[in-house]
LUMTOR-314317 format. One record per residue (C-alpha): residue number from 0; x, y, z. Coordinates in steps of 0.1 Angstrom, whole numbers. Layout:
N
R / NUM / X / Y / Z .
...
END
This chain:
403
R / 0 / 824 / -760 / -518 .
R / 1 / 788 / -760 / -525 .
R / 2 / 781 / -776 / -492 .
R / 3 / 799 / -749 / -473 .
R / 4 / 779 / -722 / -491 .
R / 5 / 746 / -739 / -480 .
R / 6 / 757 / -740 / -445 .
R / 7 / 766 / -704 / -445 .
R / 8 / 733 / -695 / -461 .
R / 9 / 714 / -714 / -435 .
R / 10 / 734 / -696 / -407 .
R / 11 / 726 / -662 / -421 .
R / 12 / 689 / -670 / -424 .
R / 13 / 688 / -682 / -388 .
R / 14 / 706 / -651 / -377 .
R / 15 / 681 / -630 / -395 .
R / 16 / 652 / -647 / -379 .
R / 17 / 666 / -643 / -344 .
R / 18 / 672 / -606 / -351 .
R / 19 / 637 / -603 / -364 .
R / 20 / 623 / -617 / -331 .
R / 21 / 644 / -601 / -305 .
R / 22 / 652 / -567 / -318 .
R / 23 / 616 / -553 / -318 .
R / 24 / 612 / -564 / -281 .
R / 25 / 641 / -542 / -272 .
R / 26 / 628 / -510 / -289 .
R / 27 / 608 / -485 / -268 .
R / 28 / 572 / -477 / -278 .
R / 29 / 567 / -511 / -295 .
R / 30 / 541 / -536 / -284 .
R / 31 / 554 / -570 / -279 .
R / 32 / 535 / -601 / -272 .
R / 33 / 504 / -598 / -250 .
R / 34 / 512 / -598 / -213 .
R / 35 / 491 / -604 / -183 .
R / 36 / 482 / -572 / -164 .
R / 37 / 499 / -565 / -132 .
R / 38 / 483 / -568 / -98 .
R / 39 / 478 / -530 / -95 .
R / 40 / 463 / -528 / -129 .
R / 41 / 440 / -556 / -122 .
R / 42 / 429 / -539 / -90 .
R / 43 / 422 / -506 / -107 .
R / 44 / 402 / -522 / -135 .
R / 45 / 383 / -542 / -110 .
R / 46 / 375 / -511 / -89 .
R / 47 / 363 / -491 / -119 .
R / 48 / 342 / -521 / -130 .
R / 49 / 327 / -525 / -96 .
R / 50 / 319 / -488 / -93 .
R / 51 / 302 / -487 / -127 .
R / 52 / 282 / -518 / -118 .
R / 53 / 271 / -502 / -84 .
R / 54 / 259 / -470 / -100 .
R / 55 / 239 / -488 / -127 .
R / 56 / 223 / -511 / -101 .
R / 57 / 214 / -480 / -80 .
R / 58 / 196 / -462 / -108 .
R / 59 / 177 / -491 / -120 .
R / 60 / 166 / -505 / -86 .
R / 61 / 157 / -473 / -66 .
R / 62 / 118 / -470 / -66 .
R / 63 / 101 / -437 / -76 .
R / 64 / 77 / -426 / -48 .
R / 65 / 50 / -400 / -47 .
R / 66 / 54 / -368 / -26 .
R / 67 / 43 / -373 / 10 .
R / 68 / 28 / -351 / 36 .
R / 69 / 62 / -345 / 50 .
R / 70 / 77 / -331 / 19 .
R / 71 / 85 / -293 / 22 .
R / 72 / 60 / -273 / 2 .
R / 73 / 43 / -238 / 4 .
R / 74 / 9 / -239 / 21 .
R / 75 / -19 / -235 / -4 .
R / 76 / -31 / -202 / 13 .
R / 77 / 4 / -187 / 8 .
R / 78 / 5 / -196 / -28 .
R / 79 / -29 / -180 / -36 .
R / 80 / -33 / -154 / -8 .
R / 81 / -33 / -124 / -30 .
R / 82 / -59 / -139 / -53 .
R / 83 / -80 / -148 / -23 .
R / 84 / -77 / -113 / -10 .
R / 85 / -88 / -98 / -44 .
R / 86 / -117 / -122 / -46 .
R / 87 / -128 / -113 / -10 .
R / 88 / -126 / -75 / -13 .
R / 89 / -132 / -68 / -49 .
R / 90 / -170 / -73 / -48 .
R / 91 / -172 / -44 / -23 .
R / 92 / -152 / -20 / -45 .
R / 93 / -174 / 2 / -67 .
R / 94 / -171 / 28 / -94 .
R / 95 / -184 / 63 / -87 .
R / 96 / -194 / 86 / -116 .
R / 97 / -201 / 123 / -107 .
R / 98 / -215 / 146 / -133 .
R / 99 / -207 / 183 / -128 .
R / 100 / -229 / 207 / -147 .
R / 101 / -215 / 236 / -168 .
R / 102 / -211 / 269 / -152 .
R / 103 / -199 / 303 / -163 .
R / 104 / -163 / 292 / -159 .
R / 105 / -163 / 256 / -168 .
R / 106 / -179 / 233 / -193 .
R / 107 / -197 / 202 / -182 .
R / 108 / -174 / 177 / -166 .
R / 109 / -173 / 141 / -153 .
R / 110 / -153 / 124 / -126 .
R / 111 / -148 / 87 / -122 .
R / 112 / -132 / 73 / -91 .
R / 113 / -135 / 44 / -67 .
R / 114 / -155 / 38 / -34 .
R / 115 / -159 / 10 / -8 .
R / 116 / -192 / -4 / 5 .
R / 117 / -191 / -4 / 42 .
R / 118 / -228 / -12 / 50 .
R / 119 / -252 / -37 / 34 .
R / 120 / -278 / -10 / 29 .
R / 121 / -254 / 6 / 3 .
R / 122 / -234 / 31 / 23 .
R / 123 / -201 / 39 / 5 .
R / 124 / -170 / 57 / 18 .
R / 125 / -148 / 74 / -8 .
R / 126 / -126 / 104 / -14 .
R / 127 / -139 / 139 / -11 .
R / 128 / -117 / 159 / -34 .
R / 129 / -134 / 147 / -65 .
R / 130 / -168 / 158 / -52 .
R / 131 / -156 / 193 / -44 .
R / 132 / -165 / 209 / -77 .
R / 133 / -199 / 194 / -76 .
R / 134 / -208 / 213 / -44 .
R / 135 / -222 / 248 / -39 .
R / 136 / -209 / 272 / -13 .
R / 137 / -230 / 257 / 14 .
R / 138 / -213 / 223 / 8 .
R / 139 / -244 / 207 / -8 .
R / 140 / -246 / 190 / -42 .
R / 141 / -254 / 214 / -71 .
R / 142 / -290 / 211 / -85 .
R / 143 / -279 / 196 / -119 .
R / 144 / -251 / 174 / -105 .
R / 145 / -256 / 136 / -102 .
R / 146 / -239 / 106 / -85 .
R / 147 / -240 / 71 / -101 .
R / 148 / -225 / 40 / -87 .
R / 149 / -216 / 8 / -106 .
R / 150 / -211 / -24 / -87 .
R / 151 / -189 / -53 / -101 .
R / 152 / -210 / -78 / -119 .
R / 153 / -238 / -53 / -128 .
R / 154 / -242 / -33 / -161 .
R / 155 / -266 / -7 / -148 .
R / 156 / -255 / 23 / -127 .
R / 157 / -275 / 30 / -96 .
R / 158 / -281 / 66 / -84 .
R / 159 / -267 / 77 / -51 .
R / 160 / -268 / 108 / -28 .
R / 161 / -243 / 125 / -6 .
R / 162 / -247 / 120 / 31 .
R / 163 / -218 / 141 / 43 .
R / 164 / -181 / 147 / 39 .
R / 165 / -150 / 157 / 59 .
R / 166 / -127 / 179 / 38 .
R / 167 / -98 / 179 / 63 .
R / 168 / -91 / 141 / 59 .
R / 169 / -106 / 140 / 23 .
R / 170 / -134 / 116 / 29 .
R / 171 / -170 / 115 / 18 .
R / 172 / -200 / 92 / 25 .
R / 173 / -227 / 84 / -1 .
R / 174 / -256 / 60 / -2 .
R / 175 / -272 / 41 / -30 .
R / 176 / -308 / 53 / -34 .
R / 177 / -341 / 36 / -39 .
R / 178 / -326 / 1 / -34 .
R / 179 / -340 / -8 / 0 .
R / 180 / -349 / -44 / -11 .
R / 181 / -312 / -51 / -22 .
R / 182 / -284 / -63 / 1 .
R / 183 / -250 / -50 / -10 .
R / 184 / -216 / -68 / -3 .
R / 185 / -201 / -47 / 26 .
R / 186 / -167 / -51 / 42 .
R / 187 / -154 / -41 / 77 .
R / 188 / -124 / -18 / 83 .
R / 189 / -97 / -27 / 108 .
R / 190 / -102 / -9 / 141 .
R / 191 / -66 / -7 / 152 .
R / 192 / -43 / -21 / 125 .
R / 193 / -6 / -24 / 129 .
R / 194 / 10 / 1 / 105 .
R / 195 / 48 / -1 / 100 .
R / 196 / 73 / 12 / 74 .
R / 197 / 81 / -14 / 49 .
R / 198 / 49 / -34 / 54 .
R / 199 / 34 / -46 / 22 .
R / 200 / 0 / -33 / 13 .
R / 201 / -24 / -41 / -16 .
R / 202 / -47 / -16 / -33 .
R / 203 / -78 / -27 / -49 .
R / 204 / -96 / -1 / -72 .
R / 205 / -123 / -1 / -98 .
R / 206 / -106 / -1 / -131 .
R / 207 / -114 / 23 / -161 .
R / 208 / -141 / 12 / -186 .
R / 209 / -117 / -3 / -211 .
R / 210 / -103 / -27 / -185 .
R / 211 / -127 / -57 / -180 .
R / 212 / -113 / -66 / -146 .
R / 213 / -84 / -57 / -124 .
R / 214 / -74 / -26 / -104 .
R / 215 / -49 / -45 / -82 .
R / 216 / -17 / -29 / -72 .
R / 217 / 11 / -39 / -48 .
R / 218 / 34 / -16 / -28 .
R / 219 / 48 / -7 / 7 .
R / 220 / 41 / 18 / 34 .
R / 221 / 69 / 43 / 31 .
R / 222 / 59 / 70 / 56 .
R / 223 / 37 / 75 / 86 .
R / 224 / 26 / 112 / 95 .
R / 225 / 25 / 125 / 130 .
R / 226 / -8 / 120 / 148 .
R / 227 / -30 / 151 / 150 .
R / 228 / -65 / 161 / 162 .
R / 229 / -92 / 186 / 153 .
R / 230 / -107 / 212 / 176 .
R / 231 / -135 / 187 / 186 .
R / 232 / -110 / 159 / 195 .
R / 233 / -114 / 139 / 162 .
R / 234 / -83 / 120 / 153 .
R / 235 / -64 / 127 / 121 .
R / 236 / -37 / 107 / 103 .
R / 237 / -21 / 101 / 70 .
R / 238 / 3 / 76 / 55 .
R / 239 / 23 / 74 / 23 .
R / 240 / 28 / 42 / 1 .
R / 241 / 48 / 34 / -30 .
R / 242 / 16 / 30 / -50 .
R / 243 / 9 / 61 / -71 .
R / 244 / -28 / 71 / -66 .
R / 245 / -44 / 80 / -100 .
R / 246 / -77 / 98 / -99 .
R / 247 / -96 / 67 / -110 .
R / 248 / -83 / 48 / -81 .
R / 249 / -88 / 75 / -54 .
R / 250 / -111 / 60 / -27 .
R / 251 / -97 / 25 / -31 .
R / 252 / -90 / 3 / 0 .
R / 253 / -56 / -6 / 11 .
R / 254 / -53 / -42 / 25 .
R / 255 / -25 / -59 / 45 .
R / 256 / -12 / -93 / 42 .
R / 257 / -38 / -106 / 67 .
R / 258 / -66 / -94 / 44 .
R / 259 / -75 / -64 / 68 .
R / 260 / -85 / -31 / 53 .
R / 261 / -61 / -7 / 70 .
R / 262 / -65 / 25 / 50 .
R / 263 / -84 / 44 / 22 .
R / 264 / -64 / 59 / -6 .
R / 265 / -69 / 97 / -8 .
R / 266 / -61 / 128 / -29 .
R / 267 / -51 / 145 / 5 .
R / 268 / -30 / 171 / -12 .
R / 269 / -58 / 187 / -33 .
R / 270 / -61 / 166 / -64 .
R / 271 / -25 / 157 / -67 .
R / 272 / -25 / 122 / -81 .
R / 273 / 3 / 114 / -105 .
R / 274 / 33 / 110 / -83 .
R / 275 / 57 / 84 / -73 .
R / 276 / 39 / 79 / -40 .
R / 277 / 3 / 77 / -29 .
R / 278 / -16 / 89 / 1 .
R / 279 / -40 / 71 / 23 .
R / 280 / -61 / 77 / 54 .
R / 281 / -57 / 50 / 82 .
R / 282 / -87 / 30 / 88 .
R / 283 / -94 / 43 / 125 .
R / 284 / -97 / 78 / 111 .
R / 285 / -121 / 65 / 84 .
R / 286 / -143 / 47 / 110 .
R / 287 / -144 / 79 / 132 .
R / 288 / -156 / 99 / 102 .
R / 289 / -182 / 74 / 91 .
R / 290 / -196 / 73 / 127 .
R / 291 / -197 / 110 / 130 .
R / 292 / -215 / 115 / 97 .
R / 293 / -240 / 86 / 102 .
R / 294 / -247 / 90 / 139 .
R / 295 / -249 / 127 / 146 .
R / 296 / -266 / 133 / 180 .
R / 297 / -302 / 145 / 177 .
R / 298 / -305 / 181 / 184 .
R / 299 / -268 / 188 / 178 .
R / 300 / -262 / 217 / 154 .
R / 301 / -250 / 208 / 120 .
R / 302 / -227 / 238 / 120 .
R / 303 / -209 / 252 / 149 .
R / 304 / -183 / 279 / 157 .
R / 305 / -147 / 269 / 147 .
R / 306 / -113 / 284 / 146 .
R / 307 / -102 / 262 / 117 .
R / 308 / -70 / 245 / 128 .
R / 309 / -57 / 211 / 136 .
R / 310 / -29 / 205 / 160 .
R / 311 / -4 / 177 / 168 .
R / 312 / -12 / 152 / 195 .
R / 313 / 4 / 160 / 228 .
R / 314 / 31 / 133 / 226 .
R / 315 / 41 / 144 / 192 .
R / 316 / 43 / 180 / 203 .
R / 317 / 64 / 171 / 233 .
R / 318 / 88 / 153 / 211 .
R / 319 / 92 / 183 / 188 .
R / 320 / 97 / 206 / 218 .
R / 321 / 125 / 186 / 232 .
R / 322 / 141 / 183 / 198 .
R / 323 / 140 / 220 / 187 .
R / 324 / 135 / 238 / 221 .
R / 325 / 100 / 251 / 213 .
R / 326 / 79 / 267 / 241 .
R / 327 / 51 / 248 / 256 .
R / 328 / 21 / 252 / 235 .
R / 329 / 0 / 235 / 206 .
R / 330 / 18 / 229 / 173 .
R / 331 / -5 / 239 / 145 .
R / 332 / -5 / 212 / 119 .
R / 333 / -30 / 227 / 94 .
R / 334 / -49 / 259 / 89 .
R / 335 / -81 / 254 / 70 .
R / 336 / -87 / 277 / 39 .
R / 337 / -110 / 306 / 45 .
R / 338 / -113 / 298 / 82 .
R / 339 / -111 / 322 / 112 .
R / 340 / -75 / 312 / 117 .
R / 341 / -67 / 317 / 81 .
R / 342 / -81 / 352 / 82 .
R / 343 / -61 / 360 / 113 .
R / 344 / -29 / 350 / 95 .
R / 345 / -20 / 319 / 114 .
R / 346 / 3 / 295 / 95 .
R / 347 / 10 / 257 / 97 .
R / 348 / 41 / 255 / 120 .
R / 349 / 30 / 281 / 144 .
R / 350 / 28 / 272 / 181 .
R / 351 / -4 / 284 / 198 .
R / 352 / 4 / 296 / 233 .
R / 353 / -28 / 311 / 245 .
R / 354 / -64 / 322 / 234 .
R / 355 / -80 / 350 / 253 .
R / 356 / -56 / 347 / 281 .
R / 357 / -62 / 310 / 286 .
R / 358 / -29 / 290 / 284 .
R / 359 / -28 / 263 / 256 .
R / 360 / -3 / 236 / 267 .
R / 361 / -22 / 204 / 259 .
R / 362 / -49 / 194 / 234 .
R / 363 / -76 / 192 / 262 .
R / 364 / -71 / 230 / 268 .
R / 365 / -81 / 237 / 232 .
R / 366 / -110 / 212 / 234 .
R / 367 / -125 / 227 / 266 .
R / 368 / -122 / 262 / 254 .
R / 369 / -138 / 256 / 220 .
R / 370 / -167 / 237 / 236 .
R / 371 / -197 / 261 / 237 .
R / 372 / -181 / 289 / 217 .
R / 373 / -206 / 308 / 193 .
R / 374 / -200 / 322 / 159 .
R / 375 / -188 / 358 / 159 .
R / 376 / -169 / 355 / 192 .
R / 377 / -137 / 375 / 194 .
R / 378 / -104 / 356 / 197 .
R / 379 / -71 / 370 / 207 .
R / 380 / -43 / 345 / 201 .
R / 381 / -7 / 345 / 212 .
R / 382 / 15 / 323 / 190 .
R / 383 / 52 / 316 / 186 .
R / 384 / 64 / 315 / 150 .
R / 385 / 95 / 293 / 148 .
R / 386 / 106 / 305 / 113 .
R / 387 / 109 / 341 / 125 .
R / 388 / 116 / 334 / 162 .
R / 389 / 89 / 359 / 172 .
R / 390 / 60 / 358 / 195 .
R / 391 / 30 / 373 / 178 .
R / 392 / -6 / 383 / 187 .
R / 393 / -34 / 376 / 163 .
R / 394 / -71 / 383 / 164 .
R / 395 / -102 / 371 / 146 .
R / 396 / -138 / 363 / 149 .
R / 397 / -150 / 327 / 150 .
R / 398 / -167 / 315 / 118 .
R / 399 / -192 / 287 / 111 .
R / 400 / -176 / 254 / 110 .
R / 401 / -172 / 239 / 75 .
R / 402 / -170 / 201 / 72 .
END
């Protein structure tokens, strides 16, 4: 009996052992004995291992090389062109200080603005508007008025004198006095620059006293005015930029990307400075004014008879005539204050048809008629006024020309 019980006990133990071994293998999610990976798993593992090894090798074995001449990079002149332009032009940009004596209407005043040296002898071109109150009725500097010039790098102001001016284009010429032994850093203006809407321009002015150095501004040409001429054939022109012209920077040069001086900032509209745009006189007009003031023909009268108008160039007038159906004539662009045309009642926008019976269809007609006229001559002018759609007859006596 006892023997049978032992056999039964051994059988049960064996059964339990078998169950303990095989039952876990049949349950899902349970790990059995370690098995060899399949062929696909072995391939994937091998691939990942190979890829990792390749990347590591690439990083550690690729040499680090210095940049070569063939690597793309900005030219040195493009990186620093604006600094180079400033360094080249700034020494020729000066500060002008005009002292205006007290009068019965005004207290003593001072004006600070900018000028540009255009000749090594100390000749400077600048704006006229800020000189205007320092001049008498003859256009000469008041007895107690003074002009001083400060050049970059110097601490002592130098006295200067007024050589001449042209109010129509707001330009004046001055010269440093009693400094014949010195040679000043002069620059040249572009004779025929390319001016286009959207072209970048850079202004370099002489900064106020509390600024040690600077005066640089960046902008674009926003408008080009129509070409016009004066009664003697002198060219006129104006452009607008996105650079506001404050009074201290009036008379500053405008430079293009090539480093050419293409214009001179101006207070063209009678001391209007603080605006969203600035005004400038193109360099060909500036050069013409400089030449006329510095190289007056000997024996030529300083003052001559003048009507006091400026007119659009022929091609500009022809374009407007075709556009608006105007009659043939000269489109009056500007009537100078206190001129003969002003007293006659002519307005900007009138079209001059004839003077004393002589037809005015092209600018050469006006130039030939005015040549040789004398002060006091009677003028009978026929004009068409588009705003009223009327043809009017105006009369006046020629007055002495004012610069």
